[in-house]
ChimeraX commands (.cxc) that place a marker at each C-alpha (Angstrom):
marker #1 position -0.34,0.02,-0.04 radius 0.5
marker #1 position 3.00,2.53,0.79 radius 0.5
marker #1 position 4.50,1.96,-2.36 radius 0.5
marker #1 position 1.30,2.30,-4.41 radius 0.5
marker #1 position 0.86,5.74,-2.36 radius 0.5
marker #1 position 4.42,6.52,-3.29 radius 0.5
marker #1 position 3.90,6.02,-6.71 radius 0.5
marker #1 position 0.89,7.91,-6.95 radius 0.5
marker #1 position 2.19,10.84,-5.37 radius 0.5
marker #1 position 5.23,10.85,-8.02 radius 0.5
marker #1 position 2.98,10.85,-10.88 radius 0.5
marker #1 position 0.86,13.88,-9.02 radius 0.5
marker #1 position 4.44,15.71,-8.85 radius 0.5
marker #1 position 5.06,14.70,-12.40 radius 0.5
marker #1 position 1.87,16.20,-13.33 radius 0.5
marker #1 position 1.83,19.09,-11.53 radius 0.5
marker #1 position 5.31,20.02,-12.95 radius 0.5
marker #1 position 4.12,19.57,-16.18 radius 0.5
marker #1 position 1.33,22.30,-15.03 radius 0.5
marker #1 position 3.60,24.80,-13.68 radius 0.5
marker #1 position 6.34,24.35,-16.45 radius 0.5
marker #1 position 3.59,25.51,-18.85 radius 0.5
marker #1 position 2.63,28.52,-17.01 radius 0.5
marker #1 position 6.51,29.45,-16.60 radius 0.5
marker #1 position 6.64,29.57,-19.96 radius 0.5
marker #1 position 3.25,32.04,-20.72 radius 0.5
marker #1 position 5.05,33.79,-17.81 radius 0.5
marker #1 position 8.06,34.25,-19.77 radius 0.5
marker #1 position 6.49,35.38,-23.22 radius 0.5
marker #1 position 4.68,38.19,-21.27 radius 0.5
marker #1 position 7.97,39.32,-19.49 radius 0.5
marker #1 position 9.75,39.55,-23.34 radius 0.5
marker #1 position 6.93,41.46,-24.67 radius 0.5
marker #1 position 6.26,43.95,-21.73 radius 0.5
marker #1 position 9.88,44.52,-22.19 radius 0.5
marker #1 position 9.32,45.72,-25.89 radius 0.5
marker #1 position 7.57,48.90,-24.55 radius 0.5
marker #1 position 9.02,52.28,-25.42 radius 0.5
marker #1 position 8.44,54.04,-22.16 radius 0.5
marker #1 position 10.70,51.72,-19.94 radius 0.5
marker #1 position 13.47,53.24,-18.47 radius 0.5
marker #1 position 17.33,51.33,-18.65 radius 0.5
marker #1 position 16.35,50.18,-14.75 radius 0.5
marker #1 position 13.58,48.95,-15.62 radius 0.5
marker #1 position 14.92,47.18,-18.57 radius 0.5
marker #1 position 17.19,45.61,-16.15 radius 0.5
marker #1 position 14.36,44.29,-13.65 radius 0.5
marker #1 position 12.53,42.63,-16.64 radius 0.5
marker #1 position 15.61,40.90,-17.85 radius 0.5
marker #1 position 16.34,39.60,-13.87 radius 0.5
marker #1 position 12.77,39.08,-13.92 radius 0.5
marker #1 position 13.37,36.99,-16.97 radius 0.5
marker #1 position 16.16,34.81,-15.91 radius 0.5
marker #1 position 14.98,33.73,-12.85 radius 0.5
marker #1 position 12.30,32.58,-14.29 radius 0.5
marker #1 position 13.85,30.73,-16.68 radius 0.5
marker #1 position 15.73,29.13,-14.16 radius 0.5
marker #1 position 12.66,27.89,-12.55 radius 0.5
marker #1 position 11.23,26.80,-15.81 radius 0.5
marker #1 position 14.93,25.00,-16.24 radius 0.5
marker #1 position 14.61,23.22,-12.94 radius 0.5
marker #1 position 11.02,22.03,-13.51 radius 0.5
marker #1 position 11.98,20.80,-17.09 radius 0.5
marker #1 position 15.02,18.71,-15.43 radius 0.5
marker #1 position 12.75,17.14,-12.76 radius 0.5
marker #1 position 10.14,16.33,-15.29 radius 0.5
marker #1 position 12.61,14.33,-17.82 radius 0.5
marker #1 position 14.49,13.00,-14.69 radius 0.5
marker #1 position 11.25,11.36,-13.60 radius 0.5
marker #1 position 10.59,10.27,-16.78 radius 0.5
marker #1 position 14.02,8.92,-17.03 radius 0.5
marker #1 position 13.11,6.78,-13.85 radius 0.5
marker #1 position 10.12,5.33,-15.13 radius 0.5
marker #1 position 11.84,4.55,-18.69 radius 0.5
marker #1 position 9.32,6.51,-20.16 radius 0.5
marker #1 position 12.05,9.67,-21.37 radius 0.5
marker #1 position 11.48,9.78,-24.93 radius 0.5
marker #1 position 14.96,10.66,-27.13 radius 0.5
marker #1 position 14.58,11.35,-30.50 radius 0.5
marker #1 position 18.36,11.51,-32.11 radius 0.5
marker #1 position 18.80,12.99,-35.37 radius 0.5
marker #1 position 21.49,15.18,-37.20 radius 0.5
marker #1 position 21.21,19.25,-36.40 radius 0.5
marker #1 position 23.07,21.63,-36.60 radius 0.5
marker #1 position 25.47,22.49,-33.76 radius 0.5
marker #1 position 25.85,26.02,-34.53 radius 0.5
marker #1 position 22.48,26.94,-34.54 radius 0.5
marker #1 position 21.56,24.79,-31.40 radius 0.5
marker #1 position 24.33,27.30,-29.78 radius 0.5
marker #1 position 22.80,30.02,-30.92 radius 0.5
marker #1 position 19.50,29.47,-29.91 radius 0.5
marker #1 position 20.84,28.73,-26.41 radius 0.5
marker #1 position 22.04,32.66,-27.01 radius 0.5
marker #1 position 19.28,33.67,-28.23 radius 0.5
marker #1 position 16.97,32.29,-25.60 radius 0.5
marker #1 position 19.00,34.70,-23.00 radius 0.5
marker #1 position 19.01,37.67,-25.21 radius 0.5
marker #1 position 17.07,39.91,-22.61 radius 0.5
marker #1 position 19.43,38.56,-19.74 radius 0.5
marker #1 position 22.39,39.69,-22.25 radius 0.5
marker #1 position 21.19,43.07,-23.11 radius 0.5
marker #1 position 20.86,44.58,-19.70 radius 0.5
marker #1 position 24.26,42.78,-18.18 radius 0.5
marker #1 position 27.49,43.77,-18.98 radius 0.5
marker #1 position 28.50,40.30,-19.90 radius 0.5
marker #1 position 30.27,39.31,-23.12 radius 0.5
marker #1 position 29.77,36.14,-25.04 radius 0.5
marker #1 position 31.99,34.24,-27.30 radius 0.5
marker #1 position 30.71,31.62,-29.85 radius 0.5
marker #1 position 33.59,29.43,-31.07 radius 0.5
marker #1 position 32.27,26.63,-33.99 radius 0.5
marker #1 position 32.53,25.52,-37.99 radius 0.5
marker #1 position 28.95,26.68,-38.86 radius 0.5
marker #1 position 28.49,23.78,-41.30 radius 0.5
marker #1 position 29.22,21.25,-37.90 radius 0.5
marker #1 position 26.35,18.80,-37.75 radius 0.5
marker #1 position 26.46,15.85,-35.10 radius 0.5
marker #1 position 23.64,13.34,-33.96 radius 0.5
marker #1 position 21.58,14.51,-30.58 radius 0.5
marker #1 position 18.26,14.78,-29.29 radius 0.5
marker #1 position 18.08,18.93,-30.33 radius 0.5
marker #1 position 15.20,19.72,-27.31 radius 0.5
marker #1 position 17.01,17.82,-24.61 radius 0.5
marker #1 position 20.57,18.55,-25.55 radius 0.5
marker #1 position 19.70,22.33,-25.82 radius 0.5
marker #1 position 18.02,22.68,-22.77 radius 0.5
marker #1 position 21.10,20.94,-21.14 radius 0.5
marker #1 position 23.36,23.63,-22.81 radius 0.5
marker #1 position 20.84,26.11,-22.16 radius 0.5
marker #1 position 20.92,25.26,-18.44 radius 0.5
marker #1 position 25.18,25.40,-18.06 radius 0.5
marker #1 position 24.88,28.29,-19.90 radius 0.5
marker #1 position 22.70,30.04,-17.42 radius 0.5
marker #1 position 24.86,29.17,-14.42 radius 0.5
marker #1 position 28.05,30.22,-16.60 radius 0.5
marker #1 position 25.83,33.89,-16.64 radius 0.5
marker #1 position 25.54,33.61,-12.55 radius 0.5
marker #1 position 29.11,32.47,-11.74 radius 0.5
marker #1 position 31.00,34.61,-14.26 radius 0.5
marker #1 position 32.18,37.63,-13.80 radius 0.5
marker #1 position 32.72,39.02,-17.46 radius 0.5
marker #1 position 32.61,36.47,-20.18 radius 0.5
marker #1 position 31.15,33.07,-21.03 radius 0.5
marker #1 position 32.21,31.34,-23.96 radius 0.5
marker #1 position 30.36,28.48,-26.22 radius 0.5
marker #1 position 32.85,26.11,-27.96 radius 0.5
marker #1 position 32.40,23.01,-30.38 radius 0.5
marker #1 position 34.26,20.80,-31.98 radius 0.5
marker #1 position 35.10,17.15,-32.95 radius 0.5
marker #1 position 37.40,15.72,-31.17 radius 0.5
marker #1 position 38.05,11.50,-30.93 radius 0.5
marker #1 position 34.73,10.52,-31.97 radius 0.5
marker #1 position 32.77,13.01,-30.09 radius 0.5
marker #1 position 31.59,16.06,-30.20 radius 0.5
marker #1 position 32.40,18.30,-27.85 radius 0.5
marker #1 position 30.52,21.30,-26.71 radius 0.5
marker #1 position 32.29,23.78,-23.67 radius 0.5
marker #1 position 30.78,26.24,-22.16 radius 0.5
marker #1 position 33.27,28.16,-20.18 radius 0.5
marker #1 position 33.42,31.11,-17.56 radius 0.5
marker #1 position 35.79,33.21,-15.74 radius 0.5
marker #1 position 33.81,33.05,-12.09 radius 0.5
marker #1 position 35.09,31.07,-9.23 radius 0.5
marker #1 position 35.34,27.74,-10.31 radius 0.5
marker #1 position 33.62,24.42,-9.50 radius 0.5
marker #1 position 33.49,23.64,-5.92 radius 0.5
marker #1 position 35.49,20.56,-5.04 radius 0.5
marker #1 position 32.04,18.51,-4.34 radius 0.5
marker #1 position 30.64,18.96,-7.70 radius 0.5
marker #1 position 34.20,18.03,-9.71 radius 0.5
marker #1 position 33.66,14.46,-8.09 radius 0.5
marker #1 position 31.38,13.50,-11.00 radius 0.5
marker #1 position 34.49,12.87,-12.80 radius 0.5
marker #1 position 35.16,10.10,-10.59 radius 0.5
marker #1 position 31.80,9.06,-10.82 radius 0.5
marker #1 position 31.33,9.29,-7.04 radius 0.5
marker #1 position 28.10,8.89,-5.96 radius 0.5
marker #1 position 27.82,11.96,-3.57 radius 0.5
marker #1 position 26.56,14.55,-6.78 radius 0.5
marker #1 position 23.41,15.82,-5.68 radius 0.5
marker #1 position 23.65,17.63,-2.51 radius 0.5
marker #1 position 21.22,20.47,-1.85 radius 0.5
marker #1 position 23.17,21.62,1.53 radius 0.5
marker #1 position 26.06,22.86,-0.43 radius 0.5
marker #1 position 24.24,25.92,-2.22 radius 0.5
marker #1 position 24.72,24.55,-5.60 radius 0.5
marker #1 position 22.38,21.17,-5.54 radius 0.5
marker #1 position 23.70,19.59,-8.49 radius 0.5
marker #1 position 20.30,18.99,-9.79 radius 0.5
marker #1 position 21.23,20.32,-13.22 radius 0.5
marker #1 position 24.29,17.91,-13.55 radius 0.5
marker #1 position 22.77,15.06,-12.74 radius 0.5
marker #1 position 19.80,15.98,-15.69 radius 0.5
marker #1 position 23.06,16.63,-17.64 radius 0.5
marker #1 position 24.81,13.49,-16.83 radius 0.5
marker #1 position 21.63,11.25,-17.64 radius 0.5
marker #1 position 20.83,13.01,-20.76 radius 0.5
marker #1 position 24.31,12.84,-22.32 radius 0.5
marker #1 position 24.55,8.70,-21.39 radius 0.5
marker #1 position 21.58,8.16,-23.34 radius 0.5
marker #1 position 23.74,9.09,-26.33 radius 0.5
marker #1 position 25.25,5.97,-27.36 radius 0.5
marker #1 position 26.49,3.80,-30.09 radius 0.5
marker #1 position 27.77,0.25,-29.81 radius 0.5
marker #1 position 31.50,1.46,-28.31 radius 0.5
marker #1 position 30.84,5.00,-27.01 radius 0.5
marker #1 position 28.90,6.73,-24.66 radius 0.5
marker #1 position 27.84,10.52,-24.15 radius 0.5
marker #1 position 29.39,11.75,-20.72 radius 0.5
marker #1 position 30.02,15.15,-19.04 radius 0.5
marker #1 position 33.40,16.42,-17.73 radius 0.5
marker #1 position 33.83,19.13,-15.14 radius 0.5
marker #1 position 37.13,21.35,-14.96 radius 0.5
marker #1 position 38.78,24.38,-13.35 radius 0.5
marker #1 position 41.08,26.57,-15.13 radius 0.5
marker #1 position 44.38,26.19,-13.92 radius 0.5
marker #1 position 45.79,29.34,-15.23 radius 0.5
marker #1 position 43.01,31.45,-14.64 radius 0.5
marker #1 position 40.07,31.58,-12.36 radius 0.5
marker #1 position 36.97,30.11,-13.63 radius 0.5
marker #1 position 35.07,26.88,-14.86 radius 0.5
marker #1 position 34.77,24.44,-17.65 radius 0.5
marker #1 position 31.83,22.11,-18.35 radius 0.5
marker #1 position 32.37,19.55,-21.25 radius 0.5
marker #1 position 29.40,17.63,-22.75 radius 0.5
marker #1 position 31.02,14.65,-25.26 radius 0.5
marker #1 position 28.78,12.98,-27.53 radius 0.5
marker #1 position 29.81,10.43,-29.46 radius 0.5
marker link #1:1,2 radius 0.2
marker link #1:2,3 radius 0.2
marker link #1:3,4 radius 0.2
marker link #1:4,5 radius 0.2
marker link #1:5,6 radius 0.2
marker link #1:6,7 radius 0.2
marker link #1:7,8 radius 0.2
marker link #1:8,9 radius 0.2
marker link #1:9,10 radius 0.2
marker link #1:10,11 radius 0.2
marker link #1:11,12 radius 0.2
marker link #1:12,13 radius 0.2
marker link #1:13,14 radius 0.2
marker link #1:14,15 radius 0.2
marker link #1:15,16 radius 0.2
marker link #1:16,17 radius 0.2
marker link #1:17,18 radius 0.2
marker link #1:18,19 radius 0.2
marker link #1:19,20 radius 0.2
marker link #1:20,21 radius 0.2
marker link #1:21,22 radius 0.2
marker link #1:22,23 radius 0.2
marker link #1:23,24 radius 0.2
marker link #1:24,25 radius 0.2
marker link #1:25,26 radius 0.2
marker link #1:26,27 radius 0.2
marker link #1:27,28 radius 0.2
marker link #1:28,29 radius 0.2
marker link #1:29,30 radius 0.2
marker link #1:30,31 radius 0.2
marker link #1:31,32 radius 0.2
marker link #1:32,33 radius 0.2
marker link #1:33,34 radius 0.2
marker link #1:34,35 radius 0.2
marker link #1:35,36 radius 0.2
marker link #1:36,37 radius 0.2
marker link #1:37,38 radius 0.2
marker link #1:38,39 radius 0.2
marker link #1:39,40 radius 0.2
marker link #1:40,41 radius 0.2
marker link #1:41,42 radius 0.2
marker link #1:42,43 radius 0.2
marker link #1:43,44 radius 0.2
marker link #1:44,45 radius 0.2
marker link #1:45,46 radius 0.2
marker link #1:46,47 radius 0.2
marker link #1:47,48 radius 0.2
marker link #1:48,49 radius 0.2
marker link #1:49,50 radius 0.2
marker link #1:50,51 radius 0.2
marker link #1:51,52 radius 0.2
marker link #1:52,53 radius 0.2
marker link #1:53,54 radius 0.2
marker link #1:54,55 radius 0.2
marker link #1:55,56 radius 0.2
marker link #1:56,57 radius 0.2
marker link #1:57,58 radius 0.2
marker link #1:58,59 radius 0.2
marker link #1:59,60 radius 0.2
marker link #1:60,61 radius 0.2
marker link #1:61,62 radius 0.2
marker link #1:62,63 radius 0.2
marker link #1:63,64 radius 0.2
marker link #1:64,65 radius 0.2
marker link #1:65,66 radius 0.2
marker link #1:66,67 radius 0.2
marker link #1:67,68 radius 0.2
marker link #1:68,69 radius 0.2
marker link #1:69,70 radius 0.2
marker link #1:70,71 radius 0.2
marker link #1:71,72 radius 0.2
marker link #1:72,73 radius 0.2
marker link #1:73,74 radius 0.2
marker link #1:74,75 radius 0.2
marker link #1:75,76 radius 0.2
marker link #1:76,77 radius 0.2
marker link #1:77,78 radius 0.2
marker link #1:78,79 radius 0.2
marker link #1:79,80 radius 0.2
marker link #1:80,81 radius 0.2
marker link #1:81,82 radius 0.2
marker link #1:82,83 radius 0.2
marker link #1:83,84 radius 0.2
marker link #1:84,85 radius 0.2
marker link #1:85,86 radius 0.2
marker link #1:86,87 radius 0.2
marker link #1:87,88 radius 0.2
marker link #1:88,89 radius 0.2
marker link #1:89,90 radius 0.2
marker link #1:90,91 radius 0.2
marker link #1:91,92 radius 0.2
marker link #1:92,93 radius 0.2
marker link #1:93,94 radius 0.2
marker link #1:94,95 radius 0.2
marker link #1:95,96 radius 0.2
marker link #1:96,97 radius 0.2
marker link #1:97,98 radius 0.2
marker link #1:98,99 radius 0.2
marker link #1:99,100 radius 0.2
marker link #1:100,101 radius 0.2
marker link #1:101,102 radius 0.2
marker link #1:102,103 radius 0.2
marker link #1:103,104 radius 0.2
marker link #1:104,105 radius 0.2
marker link #1:105,106 radius 0.2
marker link #1:106,107 radius 0.2
marker link #1:107,108 radius 0.2
marker link #1:108,109 radius 0.2
marker link #1:109,110 radius 0.2
marker link #1:110,111 radius 0.2
marker link #1:111,112 radius 0.2
marker link #1:112,113 radius 0.2
marker link #1:113,114 radius 0.2
marker link #1:114,115 radius 0.2
marker link #1:115,116 radius 0.2
marker link #1:116,117 radius 0.2
marker link #1:117,118 radius 0.2
marker link #1:118,119 radius 0.2
marker link #1:119,120 radius 0.2
marker link #1:120,121 radius 0.2
marker link #1:121,122 radius 0.2
marker link #1:122,123 radius 0.2
marker link #1:123,124 radius 0.2
marker link #1:124,125 radius 0.2
marker link #1:125,126 radius 0.2
marker link #1:126,127 radius 0.2
marker link #1:127,128 radius 0.2
marker link #1:128,129 radius 0.2
marker link #1:129,130 radius 0.2
marker link #1:130,131 radius 0.2
marker link #1:131,132 radius 0.2
marker link #1:132,133 radius 0.2
marker link #1:133,134 radius 0.2
marker link #1:134,135 radius 0.2
marker link #1:135,136 radius 0.2
marker link #1:136,137 radius 0.2
marker link #1:137,138 radius 0.2
marker link #1:138,139 radius 0.2
marker link #1:139,140 radius 0.2
marker link #1:140,141 radius 0.2
marker link #1:141,142 radius 0.2
marker link #1:142,143 radius 0.2
marker link #1:143,144 radius 0.2
marker link #1:144,145 radius 0.2
marker link #1:145,146 radius 0.2
marker link #1:146,147 radius 0.2
marker link #1:147,148 radius 0.2
marker link #1:148,149 radius 0.2
marker link #1:149,150 radius 0.2
marker link #1:150,151 radius 0.2
marker link #1:151,152 radius 0.2
marker link #1:152,153 radius 0.2
marker link #1:153,154 radius 0.2
marker link #1:154,155 radius 0.2
marker link #1:155,156 radius 0.2
marker link #1:156,157 radius 0.2
marker link #1:157,158 radius 0.2
marker link #1:158,159 radius 0.2
marker link #1:159,160 radius 0.2
marker link #1:160,161 radius 0.2
marker link #1:161,162 radius 0.2
marker link #1:162,163 radius 0.2
marker link #1:163,164 radius 0.2
marker link #1:164,165 radius 0.2
marker link #1:165,166 radius 0.2
marker link #1:166,167 radius 0.2
marker link #1:167,168 radius 0.2
marker link #1:168,169 radius 0.2
marker link #1:169,170 radius 0.2
marker link #1:170,171 radius 0.2
marker link #1:171,172 radius 0.2
marker link #1:172,173 radius 0.2
marker link #1:173,174 radius 0.2
marker link #1:174,175 radius 0.2
marker link #1:175,176 radius 0.2
marker link #1:176,177 radius 0.2
marker link #1:177,178 radius 0.2
marker link #1:178,179 radius 0.2
marker link #1:179,180 radius 0.2
marker link #1:180,181 radius 0.2
marker link #1:181,182 radius 0.2
marker link #1:182,183 radius 0.2
marker link #1:183,184 radius 0.2
marker link #1:184,185 radius 0.2
marker link #1:185,186 radius 0.2
marker link #1:186,187 radius 0.2
marker link #1:187,188 radius 0.2
marker link #1:188,189 radius 0.2
marker link #1:189,190 radius 0.2
marker link #1:190,191 radius 0.2
marker link #1:191,192 radius 0.2
marker link #1:192,193 radius 0.2
marker link #1:193,194 radius 0.2
marker link #1:194,195 radius 0.2
marker link #1:195,196 radius 0.2
marker link #1:196,197 radius 0.2
marker link #1:197,198 radius 0.2
marker link #1:198,199 radius 0.2
marker link #1:199,200 radius 0.2
marker link #1:200,201 radius 0.2
marker link #1:201,202 radius 0.2
marker link #1:202,203 radius 0.2
marker link #1:203,204 radius 0.2
marker link #1:204,205 radius 0.2
marker link #1:205,206 radius 0.2
marker link #1:206,207 radius 0.2
marker link #1:207,208 radius 0.2
marker link #1:208,209 radius 0.2
marker link #1:209,210 radius 0.2
marker link #1:210,211 radius 0.2
marker link #1:211,212 radius 0.2
marker link #1:212,213 radius 0.2
marker link #1:213,214 radius 0.2
marker link #1:214,215 radius 0.2
marker link #1:215,216 radius 0.2
marker link #1:216,217 radius 0.2
marker link #1:217,218 radius 0.2
marker link #1:218,219 radius 0.2
marker link #1:219,220 radius 0.2
marker link #1:220,221 radius 0.2
marker link #1:221,222 radius 0.2
marker link #1:222,223 radius 0.2
marker link #1:223,224 radius 0.2
marker link #1:224,225 radius 0.2
marker link #1:225,226 radius 0.2
marker link #1:226,227 radius 0.2
marker link #1:227,228 radius 0.2
view
């Protein structure tokens, strides 16, 4: 009986999460429309940009929770097809244009415009988008997106010049289990999501994975998604 109740609660929670996500998407559109008004001051534009940014973060978290629930239930659809890497990364930047226009953060995109790869476009866009949003949150002046092919893997890197990853998050590179820790300030939910989605991209010989590292010659962190 307890197991049945637990399952019912999980299903209700997933359904509620889906509904909240839809509402937040409508809220994001409303914020974007309001920001187009001609009579706004620079301070008001920045306030709308910050509101849009925080709403996007909540929307992204709900999407991750829903995807992780579906993955646990073996109900997460994966549609892997050939996509333009440059277009996907440009979409990530464009989704955060409101924030970028109101804050002094420079963004660099380094990718061959002809580069294509096989991946689930929606999930990977969400994945990189979440990492990008967090990089904007923690960086000091700049964020860069870089994509290239190396040793049969598509590598997508998000780099910032912030304080770097804390030690407990770097543990993901050693496959240690204590990745999700809500008491550390940065829970790691986004990285757990990234790790799961990356692993769903695989061939007979290779499997997708993520790597975290801190810069050695300057401050900042580098997130790398590697897809076969």
